[in-house]
N, C-alpha and C positions, 0 to 999 in steps of 0.2 A: 704899543700894540703892533702885532704883525698882521699881514694880510692873509686872506684865505689860502693863498698859495703856500703859506708857511705852515699850514695846519699839520701836515705830515711830519714836520720837523720838531714838533713839540717834544722836548727831550724826555720828559717823565714817562712817556708811554710808547717810545719807539721799541720795536721788536727786531731781533736778529733773524736773518733768513736761515732757516734750517735746510740742511741738505735733503732730509726726508722726514716728514712730508713737507711740501711747500707751505709757507706761513703767509697769512695776510699781511698787508703793509704795516699794520699796527695791531697791538693787542687791545681790542675794543673793551674787553672785560676789565682791564685795569682802569680805563677811563670811567666805566660804569661803576666799579667798586668805589673809586675815589669820589665820584659824584654822590653816590648813596651816603658815604660817610660824611661828606660836607653838609648835605641837606639834613641829615640826622643831627649833626652838630648844631646847625642853625635852629632846629626844632627844640632841642633840649636847653639851648642857651637863651631862649626867648619866650619862656612861659609868660602869660599875661598877668596872672595874679600870684598871690602868696602861696597857694596850694597847688601842687602838681602830683600826678601819678608817680608812684614809687619808682618805676622803671625810667622815668624821665628826670630823675634826680641822681646825683652822685651818691654813692654809698657814704654814710656819715663817717665811717672809719673802716674797720675790717669788713670783708665781703665785697660783693660787686653787684652792679646793676647793668642794664643794657647801655646806659649812659657812659659808664666807665670804659666801655669798649671803644669809644669814639677816638680819643687822642692816641692811644697806642696803635690803633688801626692806621691813622694817618702817618705816624712815624714808620710803621711797617711798610706802607705803600711807598714812602720815600726810599726805603731800602730796596724795594723791588725796582723802582725807577733808576736808582744808582746803577744796579747791575745791567739793566737793559740799555741805558743811555751811555754810560761810561764804557761798558763792555764793548758796545758796537764801535765807539770811537777808537778805543785801544786796538781792536781788531783791524781797523782801517788804517792804523799806523800813526795815530795822533800821539804826540809826546805827553808823557805823564805830567811833567812840570807845567806845561801850558794848560792841561786839563785842570790841574789843581788850582792854578791861578783863577780860572773861571769859577771853580767851586768856591774859592775864598770870596770872590766878588759877590756871588749870589748869596752866600751866607751873610755877608755884611749887610746887604740890602734888606734881607729878611729880618735880621736882628734890629736894624734901625726902624723898619716899619712896625715891628712889634712894640718897641719902646714908645714910638709916637702914638700908637693906639691908646695908651694909658695916660697921655697928657691932657687931652680935653675932658671936660670943659674947664677945669680949674687951672691947668698948666702950673701945677705946684711942683716945681723941679726938685725942691729939697726932699720931697717924700714920694716922688714918682716911682712907680713900680718898674724894676729893672728885669726880673725874670718874667716869663710869660709863655704863651703858646707858640707864637712865631719865633720867639727867642730860642726856645728849646728845640724847635724844628731846625733852626739855623745851626745851632751847635751840633746837634746830632747828625745833620747832613754833612757838615764840615768834617767831623771826626770819622764818621762811617765812610765817607768818600776817601779820606786819606788812608784808612785801613784797607779799603778795597783796592786802591791804586798801588799799594806797597806790599800786599800779601796775596796769597792764593787761598783756595778754599780751606785748606787745613789751618792756615794762619788765622783766617777769619773766625773759624770755629774756636780756636784757642782764645782769641780776643773775647768772644762771647762768654766763655767759661771764666776767663780771667776777670772781666768786668763784674760779673755776677758774684764770683767768689770774693773779690775785693770789697764790694758793697756789703755782702753778708758779714765779712770779717769786721769791717768798720762798725757796722750797726750793732754787732753782738759783743765785740771785745774792746772797743775804745770807750773809756768811761766818760760820762757827761758830768761836769762839775756839779756837785750837790746831789747827784742821783745815782751815779755808778754806771755800769755797762749793761747792755742787753735789754734795755727797755724799748718797747715799740708802741707805747701809747703816745697821745698827742704831745703832752708837755715834756716828757723825759727822753725822747729819742734823739739820737745824735744829729739827724738831718735838721730837726727843729733848732737845735743848739747852734749848728753851723750857720744857718740862715740868719738867725737872730744876731749872732756875733758879727758876721761879715757884712750883711746887707742892712741890718737894722730896719729903718723905716721904709726902705726901698723894696718891700715885700708886698704880699697880698693884703687883703682887707684887715687881717689881724695885725699887720704891721711888723711882726717879728718872725714869721716863717712863710713859706710859699709852697704850694703843691707842685710848682715847676721850679723848685729851688736848686741849689748847687749840687749837693751830694747825690740826690736822687737822679741827676742827669746821667750818672754812670750806668745804671741799669737801663735807662731810656735809650742810651746808645746801643746797648745789647738788643733792645727791641728793634731798632733800625737794622742792625746786623742780621737779625732773623729774617727781615724782609729781603736782604741781600741773598740769603740762602734760598729763599723762594725764587728769586730771580735766576739763580744758578739752575734750578730745576726747569724753569721755563726755557732756558737756553740749551738744554740738552737736545742732542740730535736724536730725538725719539718721537714716536707718534704722539699726538696731542692727548689721546686717551691715556697713554702710559704716564705722561707727565702729570696729568690731572690726578691719576691714582697716587702718584708719589706725593703730590700736594695734600691729598686727603690723608694719606698714611702719616705724613709728618705732623699734620694737624692733630690726629688722634694721639700720637705719642706725646706731643708737647702738652696737650690739654691734660692728659693723664699725669704727666710729670708735675704740672702746676698743682693739681689736686693733692698729689703726694707731698710736695714741698710745703703746701699750705699748713700741714700739721706742725711744722717747725717755724715757718715764717709766713704768717697769714697773708692771703691775697688782699692787697691794700693799694688802691690807686694813688692816694695822697703820698704814700711813702715810695710808690713804684717798687714794691717788694719783688724779690726774685720769683716768688710764686706767681705774682701778678704778671711778670714778664713772660714766664713759660705758658701760663694759662691763656693770656690774651693772644700771644703769638699762635698758639694752637687754634684758637677760634678764628684768627685771621687766615691761617693756612686753609682751614676748612671752608670758611665762607667764600674766600677767593677761588678755591677749587670749584665750588658750585657755580660761581660767575663764569669761570673759564669753560666749564662743561656746557652751560646753557648758552652763553653768548658766542664764544669762539668755536666751541665744539658742535653745537646744534643750531647755531645761527638764529637764536631767539634774541634778535636785536631791537625789534620794534618796541617791546615793553620796557627795555632798559634805556631807550633813547633819552628820556628826560634826565636820567642820571648821567649819561654820557655827555650831554650838553654842558652840565655843570662841571663834570670831571675834567673837561678840556680847558676850563678857566677857573680852576679851584681857588687859587690865591685871590684873584679879582673878586670872585663871588664871596669869599670869606670876608675880605676887607669891606666890601659893600655892606654885608650883613652887620658887621661890627659898627661901621660908621652910622648906619641907619638906627641901630639900637642906641648908640650914644646920643644921637640927635633927638630921638623920641624921649629919652630920659631927661636930657638937659632942658627940653622945652615943656616938660610935664605932659606932652601929648600922649605918651604911653598910658599914664593913669587915666586921662580923660577918655581916650578911645576905649580902654578896657571897661571902665565904669559905665560909659554911655551905651556902648554897643554890645559888648560880650558878656558882661556880668549878668544882665537880665535874661540871658539866653539859656542858662542852665546852672548846674551845681558849680561850686567854685573850681573844682578840678576840670570839669568839662569846659567851662568858660575859658580857663587858662589854656587848655589844649587848643580850643578853637582859635584863640588869638595867635598862638604859636604856629598853627597850620597856615593861617593867613599870612603871617610873617614869612614863612617858608615859601608861600606862593609868590609873594612880591620879590623875594630874593631869586627864586627860579626865573621869574620874568626878566630880571636883570641879566641873568646868565643867558637866557634865550635870546635877548636882544643883542648881546655881544656875538653870540653864535651866528645869528642871521646876518649880521654885518661882516662876518669873517674876521672879527677882532679877537685875537688870542694873545693874552698878556704873558710874555716870557720875561722872567727876571734874569 
């Protein structure tokens, strides 16, 4: 943990000083957006009962819900942070090799933390899950940072196109033994086959494939690179209103592109399809533009402060929520609390939502306690 004096040094949300007009010391809207995403992630991950509202569940396969926006948003935010943090350091003369060593260290820590989350309470190493949320963030952060440090804007755009085109080609033209090529259903797609073959039992609950698996990490890196593109817009030496307009415009174009590509490769979070990359990046550009306009442009910061508090300690808050969830499940406290307190309070869906909201409240209090003490965890 770092002290309160280190708050302005939190790498993910540092902003560059524009020549015109003057910029605040940090882009508060990025913290607020990150905090909102984390709290929504906690909400959808911790429903109390077996029944939840449709928008608080992942889409079963093709299509999307509000829940499906959470993970790509976090990767997109990582991309924005890469541009702002590494961009400032490069501009100040920091050497790229030294910066990349720091990136590698942080990525390794994130990956190990992610693996450790899936060990308790059984600690079954032979079948522990290797892919996961933090693991994918670590890989995408590592690769996207390497691309940012070794290319310019044009090269980064080429990488986005190349990653998406490669994934498209693999999914449509590489045959799966016994099924052939071009299938995008659960059992016959190439990503499923690769995860089953390479990782075997070290996958998600089904044991043979993973929504954060190997092949679908390619387009997930493209999602992170789209965040880097947004960071480039933020660093433009233009009036904030103009930069916000560019963010809105990029969001509209990408969302429309995702809808168009959906006709050939359906929007699918579990496959992280190309249409999913475009569509979700478009929504992120648009939502973040609204945050920038409200928070940094019009100084509406009071109502976003609960989000900002969490966004400044996102990894610590996320790890706390996951650890608390594991503890409640391992001790059967989750079931007892839900059946005793929440289930009698309403319909199954409302009771589940009430439990989740209380869980979010406890998680937010943890983030608030860290904030009040000036503790900000930097990896």
